[in-house]
C-alpha positions in Angstrom: -33.3 -95.9 10.7 -34.0 -99.5 11.8 -37.7 -99.0 11.4 -37.2 -97.6 7.9 -34.9 -100.5 6.9 -37.6 -103.0 8.1 -40.3 -101.2 6.1 -38.0 -101.0 3.1 -37.3 -104.8 3.3 -41.0 -105.5 3.6 -41.7 -103.4 0.6 -39.1 -105.1 -1.5 -40.6 -108.5 -0.4 -44.3 -107.8 -1.1 -43.7 -105.5 -4.1 -40.8 -106.1 -6.6 -39.8 -109.6 -5.4 -43.4 -110.9 -5.3 -44.1 -109.7 -8.8 -40.8 -111.1 -10.2 -41.7 -114.4 -8.6 -45.2 -114.2 -10.0 -43.9 -113.6 -13.5 -41.6 -116.5 -13.3 -44.4 -118.8 -12.2 -46.7 -117.3 -14.8 -44.3 -118.3 -17.7 -43.6 -121.7 -16.1 -47.3 -122.4 -15.8 -48.1 -121.4 -19.3 -45.5 -123.8 -20.7 -47.2 -126.7 -18.9 -50.5 -125.7 -20.6 -49.3 -125.5 -24.2 -50.6 -129.0 -25.1 -52.5 -128.7 -28.4 -50.7 -128.9 -31.7 -51.5 -127.7 -35.2 -51.8 -129.7 -37.2 -52.8 -132.4 -34.7 -51.2 -135.7 -34.5 -53.1 -138.5 -36.3 -55.3 -140.4 -33.8 -53.7 -143.8 -33.0 -57.0 -145.7 -33.0 -59.2 -146.7 -35.9 -61.9 -145.7 -36.4 -61.6 -142.5 -34.4 -64.0 -142.4 -31.4 -67.3 -140.7 -32.0 -67.8 -137.4 -30.1 -71.0 -135.5 -29.2 -70.9 -131.7 -28.8 -73.5 -130.4 -26.3 -74.4 -126.7 -26.3 -76.8 -125.3 -23.8 -78.3 -121.9 -24.4 -80.6 -119.5 -22.6 -81.7 -116.3 -24.3 -78.7 -116.4 -26.7 -80.6 -115.4 -29.8 -77.8 -113.0 -30.8 -74.9 -115.4 -30.5 -76.2 -119.0 -30.8 -76.1 -119.1 -34.6 -72.3 -118.4 -34.7 -71.7 -121.0 -32.0 -73.7 -123.7 -33.7 -72.3 -123.0 -37.1 -68.7 -123.2 -35.8 -69.5 -126.5 -34.0 -71.0 -128.0 -37.2 -68.0 -126.9 -39.2 -65.6 -129.1 -37.3 -63.2 -131.2 -39.5 -63.3 -134.1 -37.1 -64.7 -137.2 -39.0 -67.0 -138.6 -36.4 -69.2 -136.2 -34.4 -72.7 -134.9 -33.9 -74.1 -131.8 -32.1 -77.0 -131.5 -29.6 -78.3 -128.0 -29.0 -80.3 -127.5 -25.8 -82.7 -124.6 -25.5 -82.9 -123.9 -21.8 -86.2 -122.2 -21.2 -85.3 -119.2 -23.5 -87.8 -116.3 -23.8 -86.3 -115.1 -27.0 -85.8 -116.7 -30.5 -82.9 -119.1 -29.4 -85.0 -122.2 -29.9 -86.3 -121.0 -33.2 -82.8 -120.4 -34.5 -81.7 -123.9 -33.3 -84.6 -125.6 -35.1 -83.9 -123.6 -38.3 -80.2 -124.7 -38.4 -81.1 -128.3 -37.5 -83.6 -128.4 -40.4 -80.7 -128.0 -42.8 -78.0 -130.1 -41.0 -78.5 -133.8 -40.0 -75.6 -133.6 -37.6 -77.6 -131.3 -35.3 -80.5 -132.2 -33.1 -82.3 -129.9 -30.7 -83.7 -130.5 -27.3 -86.3 -128.0 -25.9 -86.3 -127.6 -22.1 -89.6 -126.2 -21.1 -90.2 -123.4 -18.5 -91.2 -124.9 -15.1 -89.2 -128.1 -15.6 -86.3 -126.9 -13.3 -86.4 -128.9 -10.1 -85.3 -127.3 -6.8 -81.5 -127.6 -6.1 -80.6 -127.6 -9.8 -79.0 -124.8 -11.8 -80.4 -124.3 -15.3 -77.2 -125.1 -17.1 -76.6 -128.4 -15.2 -80.2 -129.5 -15.8 -80.0 -128.7 -19.5 -76.7 -130.7 -19.9 -78.0 -133.6 -17.9 -81.1 -133.8 -20.1 -79.0 -133.4 -23.2 -76.4 -136.0 -22.5 -79.2 -138.6 -22.3 -79.5 -138.2 -26.1 -75.7 -138.3 -26.7 -74.3 -141.2 -28.8 -70.6 -140.2 -28.5 -67.9 -142.0 -26.7 -66.7 -138.5 -25.8 -68.8 -135.6 -24.7 -67.7 -132.0 -25.5 -69.6 -129.4 -23.4 -69.4 -126.0 -25.1 -71.0 -122.7 -23.9 -73.3 -120.9 -26.3 -71.1 -117.8 -26.5 -68.0 -119.8 -27.7 -66.9 -119.8 -31.4 -64.7 -122.8 -32.4 -62.1 -123.0 -35.0 -62.6 -125.9 -37.5 -59.8 -128.0 -36.0 -60.7 -127.5 -32.3 -62.4 -130.9 -31.9 -59.8 -132.8 -34.0 -56.9 -131.2 -32.1 -58.5 -132.0 -28.7 -59.4 -135.5 -29.6 -55.9 -136.2 -30.9 -54.5 -135.1 -27.6 -56.9 -137.0 -25.2 -56.9 -140.2 -27.2 -53.1 -140.4 -27.9 -52.1 -139.4 -24.4 -54.9 -141.3 -22.6 -56.4 -138.3 -20.8 -59.9 -138.5 -19.5 -60.8 -134.9 -19.3 -59.5 -131.9 -21.3 -60.6 -128.3 -20.9 -59.4 -125.3 -23.0 -59.0 -121.6 -22.0 -60.3 -119.7 -25.1 -59.2 -116.3 -26.4 -61.2 -113.6 -24.6 -63.0 -111.4 -27.1 -63.6 -107.8 -26.0 -65.9 -105.3 -27.8 -65.8 -102.5 -25.3 -63.2 -100.8 -23.0 -64.5 -102.4 -19.8 -64.5 -105.9 -21.3 -60.9 -105.4 -22.6 -59.7 -104.1 -19.2 -61.6 -106.3 -16.8 -62.3 -109.7 -18.3 -58.7 -110.7 -19.0 -57.6 -109.4 -15.6 -60.4 -111.3 -13.8 -59.5 -114.4 -15.7 -55.9 -114.1 -14.8 -56.8 -113.6 -11.2 -59.0 -116.7 -11.2 -56.1 -118.7 -12.7 -53.8 -117.5 -9.9 -56.4 -118.0 -7.1 -57.1 -121.6 -8.2 -53.5 -122.4 -9.2 -54.7 -123.6 -12.6 -51.4 -124.9 -14.0 -51.0 -127.2 -11.0 -54.1 -129.0 -12.1 -52.0 -130.7 -14.8 -49.9 -132.3 -12.2 -51.1 -135.9 -11.7 -49.6 -136.1 -8.2 -51.6 -133.1 -7.0 -55.0 -134.8 -6.6 -56.2 -131.9 -4.4 -55.9 -129.4 -7.2 -58.0 -129.6 -10.4 -59.6 -127.0 -12.7 -61.7 -127.0 -15.8 -63.4 -124.4 -17.9 -67.0 -125.2 -18.9 -66.7 -123.1 -22.0 -64.9 -126.0 -23.5 -64.9 -129.3 -21.5 -64.2 -132.6 -23.2 -64.7 -135.8 -21.2 -65.0 -139.5 -22.1 -68.2 -141.3 -21.3 -66.7 -143.7 -18.8 -65.2 -140.9 -16.8 -68.4 -138.9 -17.0 -70.4 -141.9 -15.7 -67.8 -142.7 -13.0 -68.0 -139.1 -11.6 -71.8 -139.4 -11.5 -72.8 -137.1 -14.5 -74.2 -133.6 -14.0 -76.5 -134.9 -11.4 -73.7 -134.9 -8.9 -72.9 -131.3 -9.5 -76.5 -130.2 -10.0 -76.3 -127.4 -7.4 -73.0 -126.0 -8.6 -72.7 -122.6 -10.3 -69.1 -123.6 -11.4 -69.9 -127.2 -12.3 -66.8 -127.4 -14.5 -64.4 -127.0 -11.6 -66.3 -129.5 -9.5 -66.3 -132.0 -12.3 -62.6 -131.8 -12.8 -62.0 -132.2 -9.0 -64.2 -135.3 -8.9 -62.6 -136.9 -12.0 -59.1 -136.3 -10.6 -60.1 -137.5 -7.1 -61.2 -140.9 -8.5 -57.7 -141.3 -10.1 -58.4 -140.3 -13.7 -56.3 -137.9 -15.7 -57.4 -134.3 -16.3 -55.7 -131.5 -18.3 -56.3 -127.8 -18.7 -54.7 -126.2 -21.8 -54.3 -122.9 -23.5 -56.8 -122.7 -26.4 -56.7 -119.2 -27.7 -55.9 -120.4 -31.2 -58.7 -122.9 -31.2 -61.7 -121.1 -29.6 -62.8 -117.7 -28.6 -65.5 -116.4 -26.3 -67.1 -113.1 -25.5 -68.1 -113.7 -21.9 -70.0 -110.5 -20.9 -71.2 -107.6 -23.0 -71.7 -105.0 -20.2 -70.1 -103.7 -17.0 -73.0 -104.9 -14.9 -72.7 -108.5 -16.4 -69.0 -108.5 -15.8 -69.5 -107.8 -12.1 -72.3 -110.4 -11.9 -70.6 -113.1 -13.8 -67.1 -112.9 -12.3 -68.4 -112.5 -8.7 -70.4 -115.6 -9.3 -67.4 -117.5 -10.5 -65.2 -116.4 -7.6 -67.9 -117.3 -5.1 -68.8 -120.7 -6.7 -65.4 -122.0 -7.7 -64.4 -122.3 -4.0 -68.0 -123.4 -2.9 -68.6 -120.2 -1.1 -65.4 -120.3 1.0 -64.4 -116.7 1.5 -60.7 -117.3 2.3 -59.4 -117.4 -1.3 -61.3 -114.2 -2.1 -59.9 -112.5 0.9 -56.5 -113.6 0.0 -56.8 -112.2 -3.5 -57.9 -108.8 -2.0 -55.0 -108.8 0.4 -52.6 -109.6 -2.5 -53.9 -106.6 -4.6 -53.6 -104.2 -1.6 -50.1 -105.3 -0.5 -48.5 -106.3 -3.8 -49.9 -103.6 -6.1 -51.1 -100.5 -4.3 -48.1 -100.3 -1.9 -46.4 -98.8 -4.9 -48.0 -95.4 -4.2 -46.9 -94.9 -0.6 -43.5 -96.2 -1.6 -43.4 -93.7 -4.4 -44.4 -90.9 -2.0 -41.8 -91.9 0.5 -39.1 -92.2 -2.2 -39.8 -88.6 -3.4 -39.5 -87.4 0.3 -36.3 -89.4 0.8 -34.8 -88.0 -2.4 -35.2 -84.6 -0.9 -33.8 -85.8 2.5 -30.8 -88.0 1.5 -29.6 -90.7 3.8 -25.9 -91.4 4.5 -26.7 -95.1 3.7 -28.1 -94.2 0.3 -31.6 -95.4 1.3 -33.1 -93.1 -1.3 -31.5 -95.1 -4.1 -32.7 -98.4 -2.7 -36.2 -97.0 -2.4 -36.0 -95.6 -6.0 -34.8 -99.0 -7.3 -37.6 -100.8 -5.6 -40.3 -98.4 -7.0 -38.8 -98.7 -10.5 -38.6 -102.5 -10.3 -42.1 -102.8 -8.9 -43.6 -100.5 -11.6 -41.7 -102.3 -14.4 -42.5 -105.8 -13.2 -46.2 -105.0 -12.9 -46.4 -103.4 -16.3 -44.5 -106.1 -18.1 -46.2 -109.1 -16.6 -49.7 -107.6 -16.8 -49.1 -106.6 -20.5 -48.1 -110.2 -21.2 -51.3 -111.5 -19.6 -53.4 -109.1 -21.7 -51.6 -110.2 -24.8 -52.1 -113.9 -24.0 -55.8 -113.3 -23.7 -56.0 -111.6 -27.1 -56.2 -108.1 -25.8 -54.0 -105.0 -26.1 -50.9 -104.8 -24.0 -51.4 -101.1 -23.4 -54.3 -102.1 -21.0 -51.6 -102.8 -18.4 -51.1 -99.0 -18.0 -54.6 -98.7 -16.7 -54.0 -101.1 -13.7 -54.7 -98.5 -11.0 -58.3 -98.2 -12.3 -58.9 -101.8 -13.4 -57.6 -103.3 -10.1 -60.0 -101.0 -8.2 -62.8 -102.5 -10.3 -61.5 -106.0 -9.7 -61.6 -105.3 -6.0 -65.2 -104.4 -6.4 -65.9 -107.7 -8.1 -64.1 -109.6 -5.3 -66.1 -107.7 -2.7 -69.3 -108.6 -4.4 -68.2 -112.3 -4.4 -67.3 -112.0 -0.7 -70.8 -110.7 0.1 -72.3 -113.6 -1.9 -70.4 -116.0 0.5 -72.6 -114.8 3.2 -75.9 -114.2 1.4 -75.7 -117.4 -0.7 -77.9 -115.6 -3.3 -77.0 -115.9 -7.0 -78.6 -114.5 -10.2 -77.5 -116.3 -13.3 -78.9 -116.2 -16.8 -82.1 -114.6 -15.7 -82.7 -117.1 -12.9 -82.4 -116.3 -9.2 -81.1 -119.1 -7.0 -81.1 -119.3 -3.2 -79.9 -122.8 -2.5 -76.7 -123.6 -0.7 -74.1 -125.7 -2.5 -73.3 -129.0 -0.9 -69.9 -128.8 0.9 -68.9 -132.3 -0.3 -69.7 -134.3 -3.4 -69.7 -138.1 -3.7 -68.4 -139.4 -7.0 -70.8 -141.7 -8.9 -73.8 -140.8 -6.7 -75.8 -139.4 -9.6 -78.2 -141.4 -11.8 -76.8 -142.8 -15.0 -77.6 -141.5 -18.5 
């Protein structure tokens, strides 16, 4: 009886109570990230500062047009766009040149094959070369698979200028065009937000925690120069997180905000790419340290899948009642665990722009997420990364020195 009581207490702790706590923290964290307003407040400086949008792309012929057209359609009064063709083997560069021919706000930089130096990732090299041509006081780095709403830049500039922020990153709505995308991408994104305690990055006192999303990263030129430009994070596969950590470390103000109403992104279009992309993110965001990945795997096993042995024991206990009504306590725990998981996971899917019913598929989707985490864990030891058609074998530097990169 004592052993069963101990197991029952442990189950309530790692199951229902952990999920109820997680749900409370989830809503609290989201409130701290609801920063953008529509319509945006008028910018309190005149004239409004000029912004340059930089968009790197490699083999994005299918999606680059939509991204560039949405960037050029911004209602902000002072901006230009630089598109960077990063060694594409398809028609990405041709489409960029075609759009630029009809729009003076757009200029195109062609990065040639063979120009990537050892120790650099392709994206970081492309952005480092592109920012040399930027004329803006603010730099907005946007991934080529992102589509912006017309007021994305004006809303963001209003926030950073009026509140004196140095870096702002948005979390876009996650577009899904297949079952696997709809199930896995929002779940993987939520796991990343939890693993790297994203809401705490908005706490100025927590200089040890910072997060940014390279799909939409807005930074002012002085902060970008002070942190050392992309040259400092040249070897990073998640340069966005590294940049936010450096900017915050040197005493500047960073913010991460919900941006589903201002931008959308289709991250990966196949199951294989979902595994490759998210395992890279988990591996790189913590610079190859496996501890966070292992912690996430332990959380899934203890806080999610313990439901099944608890359910089996509850069924047995219902057929073998205890004089202390343990069967009712087991049943209440299983019901609370199930309900909490369904409700909070349904909310996470809804926040990402995906159907709430996906939460019902958690036994399958979490197995797939465990597979992604295991792949990331293996990468922590092999150090080998394949990204956008380029295979890398370099080891990321364990420490970065702010301001150590060359200037623009």
